[in-house]
N, C-alpha and C positions, 0 to 999 in steps of 0.2 A: 142737482146732484152735488156740484162743487160748492164747498163752504157750508154744507149742511151740518158739519161738525159744530158750528156755532150754536145751533139749536140744542144739540146734545150736551154741550157744556152748560148751557143755561139750565137745562133740566137737572143735570148732575149737581150744579151748585144749589139749586132749590132742594134737591133730595137730601143733601148733607144737613140742611137746616130743618128738615121735617122731624117733628118730635117722635113720629112713629118708628123712625129708624132705630131708636133705642132698643126696640124689641129684638131686632136682629143682631144687635151688638152685645147683648148680654149672654154670658155663659149660662147653661142650664142651672136653675135653682138660685140664682143670685138676683139682686135688685140694683145692680150697678147702673150708674148714669141716670138715676131717678131723682137726684137732687143737685143743686148748684155746687160746683167745685171750682177750684182755681183754674182747672183745665177741663172745660166741658167736652162732651163727646165730639162735636164738630172739630174742635181744636185738636183732639186726640187723633182723629182720622186724618186730618190734614198734615199733622206732624209726621205720621207714619208714611203718608204718600210722598212727602217732600224730602224724605231721608236721602242723604248724600254719602253715607258711609263714614261719617265723622264720629267723634266721641259723642256720647249721649249728652254731655254738658253743652257741646257746641251745637248739636242738633236743636236742643231746646232754646239756646241763646239765639240762634239764627231764625228760628220760627217766630219767637216773640219780637225780634227786631223787625222782621218783615211785617208783622202785625202792627208795629208801631207802639209796642208796649215792652220796651227793653227793661223797664224797672220791675216787671213781673217776676216774683220770686216763687219758683217751684223747684223743690229738691229733686235730684235725679232719682233718689229712692222712692219718692212719692209718685213720680211719673211712671217708673217701672212697675210699681205696685198696681197702679191703675191699668197699665198695659196688660197685666196678668188677668185682669177681670174682663178684658175685651175679647169677645168671641172672634177668632180668626175668620170664621165663615162670613163675616160682614163684608170682607173684600171680594170674594167670589160673587156674593149677592150684588154688590155695587157694580162689579164688572158685567154681570148679566143685564142689569138694568141699563147700563150705559150702552151696551151693544144691541139691546132689544129693538129700538126704533130703526136702526140701520138694517137689520135683517128682516124686518117686517115691511120694508120699503122695496122699491125697485132698484135701489142703488147697487147691491152686490154684483160684482163681476162673476160670471159663470163660465165653466168650461163645457161647451156643447150642451148647455142646459142644466149642468150639474154644479153644485157648490163643491169646490175642490178643497179637501182638507188632508193634511198629513198628520200622522200620529207617530211619535217616537219617544223612547225613553232616554234619560241621561242621568248620570250621577252628579249630585250637587254637594259641595262642601258645606258642612254645618259645624257650629262650635263644638269643640271636644269637651263634652261634659258627661257625667253619669246618666243624666236624664236622656240626653240625645243618643248615647250608646244603646240604651234600652229601647228607645223609640225607633231608631233608624239602623242600628247595627254597625259593625265594623266592615271596612273595605280593605282588608289586609292582603298580604301575599306571602310568599315563602321567605321573604327577608324580614318581615316584622310580625310579631306575635299578635298584638292587639290591632295594629293597623290604624288607619285614619277613619274618622266618623264621616260617613257619606249617606245622604238620603237618595232614594230613587225618585226621580221626577218624570212624570209622563205628561207630555204636552200635546194639545190638539190645536193645530194651527191652520188658519184659512190662508191658503197659498196665494190666491189672487187678490184678496182684499187686505192681507197683511195684518190680521188680528189674531191674538191668542184667544181661542174660545174657552179653553179650560186648561188648568194644570193641576195634576194630582201629586201629592207628596206622601211617600210611604217608606216602609222599611226596605232596606237594600235587597232583601231576599224575596220580596213579593214578586209574583209573575207580572211581566209587562203586559201580557194579554188581559189580566184581570184589571189592571189600571186603565188599559185602553177601553174596556167595557164601561168603566166609570166615566171616562172622558166622553164617550159617545152618548151616555145617558143625559148629558147636559144639553144636547142639541134641542130637545123638546122644551127645556126650561128657558132657553134663550128665545124660543118661539120660531125656530127655523122650520119652514114648511117646504122649502125647495128640495128636490131630490139631491142626495149627497153621494159623492164617491170618495172613499177614504183610501189613501195610499200608505202602504206599510213597507218597511224594509224586511230583510230576513229575520226570522225569529217569531213571526206571528202566524204562519200558515197551518195551525192545527185544525183538525176537522171540527172540533167543538167550537172553536172561535168562528169558523166560517158559518157554522149553523147559527151561532148567535147573531152574526151580521145579517144573515138572510131573514131570521126571525124579526129583527129590528127594521128591516127594509132598507138597509144601507148597502150600497154598491161598493165593491172593493177592488183593489189592485195590490197584490202582494208579491214581492220578490221571493223566489224559492232558493234555498241553499242547494248545494250540489247533491246532497243525499236525501232531499225531500221528494217523496212519492216517486222513487226511481223506477219501480216496476211499471207503473202506469206511463211514465215518460218514455221508457224504452219501447213500449208498444205503439207509440204515436207514429202515424204514417206520414205526417207532415209537420212543419214547424209551428203550425197554429191550428189547433182543433179542440173539439169538446172531448173531455175525458171523464169517465165515471170512476169516482173514488169509492171503493166498497168499504162499508163499515164492518171490517173483519173483526173476529173475536179479539185479536191482539190489540187492535186500535180501540175497540170498545172497552176493553179491560182497563186501559189507561184512563179513559173518560169516566168509567164507573168509579174509580178510586178518587179522582179529583173533582168530578162534577156529577154526582149521583142523580141530581135533579134533572139532568139532560140525558142521562143514559138510556132510559126506556124509550124516550121520544126518538132518539137516534137509532136505537135497535129496530124500532118499527119502520123507520124511514128506509133503512137498508143500504143506501148509497147517497152520494152527493155528486151532482153534475157540475163541473167547472170547465172553464176554458183555459188552456195552457198555451202560452205564446213564447217561442224561443227565437232569440236573435243573437248576434255576435257583438261584443263590446270592442272598442278600439284596441284594447289590450289583447284581443284574441280569445278571451274567456267568454263563456256562454252567459247570456242574460235570460233567465227563465222567469216568466211572470204568470201568476194565476189570477183570474178575474171572473166576474159574472157579467161584464159589459158585452154588448151585442157584437156580432161579426161585422157590422157596418163600421166599427172603429178598427182601423188597420193595425197591423203589427208595429209599424213605425210610429203611429200615434200613441200606442200603448207604451212604447219605450220612451217617447218624449214625455208622456204623462208621468212615468216613474221618475225621470230625471228632475222633474219639478219638485219632487219630495225633498231635494237638497235644501230648499228654503228653510225648512224647520231646523236643519243643522246650523245654518247661518244665524238663525234667530236665537238659538241657545247660546251661541257665541256673543250675540248682542246683549242678552240678559246678564251673562256672567262677566263679560269683560268691559262692556260699555255702561251698563246700568248698575254695576256693583251689587248684583242680585244676591250674591253669597255673603255679603258683608252684613251679618245679622246683628241686631241691637244688643242682645245678651245671650247667655248660655241656656236659658229655659227653652224648652221645646215649643212653647206657645209663641215665642218671638220668631222662630223659624217659619212657622205657618203664616203668621201675620206679615212678616217682611217679604217672603216669597210672593204671596198672593197680592200684596199691595203693589209691588213693582211690576207685576204682570198688568194690573190695571193702569199704572202710569205708562207702561210701554204702549198700550192700546190708545191712550189719549194722545201720546206723541205721534203715533202712526196715523191717527185720524187727521191731524193737521198736515202731516207729511203727504198723505194721499192727495189732499187738495193742492198743496204746494207743488207736488210732482206733476199734477195735471197742468198747472200753469207753466212750469218749466218745460214740459214736453211740448206744449203749444208754442212757447217762445222759441224753442229749438227748431221746430218745423218752419216757423216763420223766418228764422235766420239761416235756414238750410244747413244746420250743423251736420257734420259727418256722422256723429253718433247721437242717439237720444240722450237726454240729460235727466238726472234726478238729484234730489237734495242729498247732501252729505249727512248720513244717519248719525254719526258721532256728534257732529256740530248741532244737529237738530235736537238731540237728547240734552246736550248742555244748555242750549237756549231755553228749552222747555223747563228744565230744572231751575234755571235762573229766574224765570218769570211766572212759574206755576202758581205760587202762593199769591202774588199780586193780582193775578187774574181771578182765582177762586175766592179770594177775600174781598174783592171789589163788590160793594153793595149795589151799585147802579148798573142796570142791565146794559145801557148804551155804552158806558165806559168799558164794561167787560168785553163787549163785542169789538169795540175799537182796539183794545189791547190784544185780542186774539188775532185781528187783522194785521196788526203791526208785527206780531210774532211770526205769522205766516210769511209776511213780506221779507222779514229778516232771514228766515229759513231758505227762501228762494234765492238769496244772494250767494249761498254756499252750495255749489252744484258740482257734480261729477258725471263723466260720461259713462254710459252703460255699454260695455264691450262684451261681446261673446268670445271668450277665450277657448282655445282648444282643450279638450279633456285630457287630464293627466292622471297617472296612478297616484293614489294617496300615499303619502309617506310622512313619517313622524320626524319633525325637525327639532333639533336641540338648540334652543335660542335663549337669549337673555330674558330675564323677568320683565325689564322695562325696554320696550321696543320703540325705536324712533318713529315708526309709522303707525303705532297703536297707542298713543298717549290718551289719557282720560280727558273728557271734555268738561268735567266738573270735579 
């Protein structure tokens, strides 16, 4: 299990050199990457993946410097024109291919036999341009007319194995439920055969969405807002029981307008049986969870399962603030999709090495009888990977590539932090400086 990432890196390196990959890299109807250019497809992909948020001139300079060809002359305009011909879908394709071997093996960590995933949406900053306003819309408020340009991102994150399985990028007004459906459709493409339980925050518990999850065979745990299914919750005799949600005419009318293809099916069904579990948060507020998981899983276990959803919130912070996820190459919408998806793939490659390094650090901590379990410093690990990534993937000899990967893991293992369980606190918005002393960039 440990260090199996080296095999995945070898396959990924070979995949980048496969001539067949050009089919996935072309936009519909064009013949890009079919002839020799100053910057072939493999170089184009590696340059996108190795992006550090610098000017395009320096991104190109640093790439060719790492390649050992600093004299290479390629204009910024020429590079950006080629980028416009590159199909952004190539990066989700590469991400699926990278993860496929892992999820078809016995390596994935499970929660009571389930693959534990969290799905949540987030707003992401994109360049302020006419194209992006049309593609993603404005995120304004009462103080600004036009507002800022923001895309809605919906991520599907494997909580226990620390991989982003998918990210969808859409207009700010699109329903998060619809993006979550697109996320979940990717599970079959990755080749995941294990039973899945998906954890959601408030905003997802519509009857139509629950019906979709049941149809797809995906187990769920969803937090309810204070006004969700209040009539049924008031009739509950205990804090944890099965509840029948009737498909009333008012509820079906909403489904008929938004999802006519599911309306008749749900009308015939008549009702949906769910389990609702209620407990009390440290703040004194009620935590109401809706699920289809069996009664053998206790109320306390359901609450603990919901708290694990917080991992996806932390990883959005990682993408935005540690990986410069929102630092897009240019103003065209195609660059947004390319850069967002490329950095998700890079995140997964970093995390693959970290998983192995964390196992080594945890074992060393147990041997040394440390008070707290240890894990690698994420920010440092990202910086180390960005620094050595091109040297590893451009290395033509397999043995040397494996050696460099081993050296990178060993260096990650030197920078460790304790894992402490801190008491829960109410979330509050802090007003702080842009440059924080404890959150500086690693590259």
